[in-house]
C-alpha positions in Angstrom: -11.5 -62.8 47.0 -9.1 -62.2 44.3 -9.7 -59.7 41.6 -10.4 -61.1 38.1 -7.9 -60.9 35.3 -9.8 -58.1 33.6 -9.6 -55.9 36.7 -5.8 -56.4 37.1 -5.0 -55.5 33.5 -5.5 -51.7 33.8 -3.5 -51.7 37.0 -0.6 -53.6 35.4 -0.6 -51.3 32.4 -0.6 -48.3 34.7 2.4 -49.7 36.6 4.2 -50.6 33.3 3.5 -47.0 32.0 4.8 -45.4 35.2 7.9 -47.6 34.9 8.6 -46.5 31.3 8.0 -42.8 32.2 10.4 -43.1 35.1 13.0 -44.7 32.9 12.7 -42.0 30.3 12.9 -39.2 32.8 16.0 -40.8 34.4 17.7 -40.7 30.9 16.6 -37.1 30.3 18.7 -35.7 33.3 22.2 -36.7 31.9 21.2 -35.7 28.4 20.3 -32.2 29.6 23.5 -32.0 31.7 25.6 -32.9 28.6 23.8 -30.2 26.5 24.4 -27.7 29.3 28.1 -28.5 29.3 28.4 -27.3 25.7 27.6 -23.7 26.8 30.3 -22.0 28.9 29.6 -20.3 32.2 30.0 -16.5 32.2 32.4 -15.3 34.8 31.3 -12.1 36.6 34.5 -10.6 37.9 34.6 -7.3 39.7 35.8 -4.1 38.2 39.4 -4.0 37.2 39.8 -0.2 37.4 38.8 0.9 40.9 38.1 4.6 41.6 38.6 5.3 45.3 38.3 8.5 47.4 40.1 11.8 46.8 43.9 11.9 47.5 43.4 14.3 50.4 41.3 11.7 52.4 44.3 9.4 52.9 46.7 10.5 55.6 50.5 10.0 55.2 51.4 6.6 56.7 47.9 5.2 56.6 47.0 1.8 55.3 43.5 1.4 54.0 42.1 -2.2 53.6 39.2 -2.4 51.1 37.6 -5.8 51.9 34.9 -5.5 49.2 37.5 -4.6 46.5 40.2 -7.0 47.9 43.0 -4.4 47.8 45.2 -2.6 50.3 46.1 1.0 49.7 49.3 2.3 51.3 49.7 6.1 51.6 53.3 7.0 52.0 55.1 10.3 52.2 56.1 10.2 48.5 52.8 8.8 47.1 50.6 5.7 46.9 51.1 2.0 46.5 48.3 -0.7 46.2 48.5 -4.4 46.5 46.0 -7.3 46.3 44.5 -8.6 49.6 44.3 -12.1 48.1 46.8 -14.7 49.1 48.4 -16.4 46.1 48.3 -19.8 47.8 44.6 -20.6 47.8 43.0 -17.2 47.1 42.0 -16.4 50.7 41.6 -12.8 51.7 44.5 -11.8 54.0 44.1 -10.0 57.3 44.8 -6.2 57.3 48.4 -5.1 57.7 49.5 -4.4 61.2 52.3 -2.2 62.5 52.9 1.2 63.9 51.4 4.1 61.8 54.0 5.2 59.3 56.1 2.1 59.8 58.6 1.1 57.2 57.2 -1.6 54.8 59.7 -4.2 56.3 58.0 -3.9 59.7 54.4 -4.3 58.5 52.8 -7.7 58.6 49.7 -9.4 57.2 48.6 -13.0 57.6 46.5 -15.3 55.5 43.9 -16.8 57.9 43.6 -20.0 55.8 47.1 -21.5 56.0 49.2 -19.0 57.8 51.3 -17.4 55.1 52.8 -14.1 56.4 53.6 -11.1 54.2 55.6 -7.9 54.8 54.6 -4.4 53.6 56.5 -5.0 50.3 54.3 -8.1 49.7 57.1 -10.6 50.1 56.4 -13.9 51.7 58.0 -14.2 55.2 56.6 -17.7 56.0 54.0 -20.2 55.1 52.9 -22.1 52.0 52.4 -19.1 49.6 54.4 -19.7 46.5 55.1 -16.0 45.8 54.5 -12.5 47.1 51.4 -10.3 46.8 50.8 -8.5 43.5 51.1 -4.7 43.4 48.9 -2.7 41.0 49.4 0.6 39.1 48.0 3.6 41.0 47.1 6.9 39.3 45.1 10.0 40.0 41.9 10.7 38.1 41.2 14.2 36.7 38.7 14.8 39.5 41.5 14.2 42.1 40.6 10.6 43.1 42.9 7.7 43.6 42.6 5.1 40.8 43.9 1.5 41.1 44.2 -0.6 37.9 44.2 -4.3 38.9 45.1 -5.3 35.4 48.5 -3.7 35.5 50.9 -5.4 37.9 53.9 -3.4 38.9 57.0 -3.8 41.1 56.3 -3.4 44.9 58.6 -0.4 44.9 56.7 1.5 42.3 54.8 4.5 43.7 52.3 6.9 42.3 54.1 10.1 43.2 52.2 13.2 44.1 
């Protein structure tokens, strides 16, 4: 009981048509990928000027770790300093600085959880694969009395915003 030639022709044409459609669809994917490559991706970076709480909220000797903003704010007796919380090795977020409250920057320590780089309170590398120290940012005070950190302006670790 074989089907006659007339009955098989539509079936063959259907399979041939499906084959051609599949072939053309498989070519369409790389073409669309190449067209997409011509248009750059937009990078949505966070804010570069960060407005924090008022100056009075930070006690002398405190270290405030802002996980969402990826910065660390040091309140010292003569003013403020701020550094990045991102390790320069592979861009991991470092752990908060530890040490006795009001400790000298040389005694403070922070570690990168990814590859073990260790940093002191001046941002210098004490060990690990980090190629350089942490970046420190310019700190100012806004007219309404809040601490402002400008992550576009890198300063020396010793530079303070003096009150």
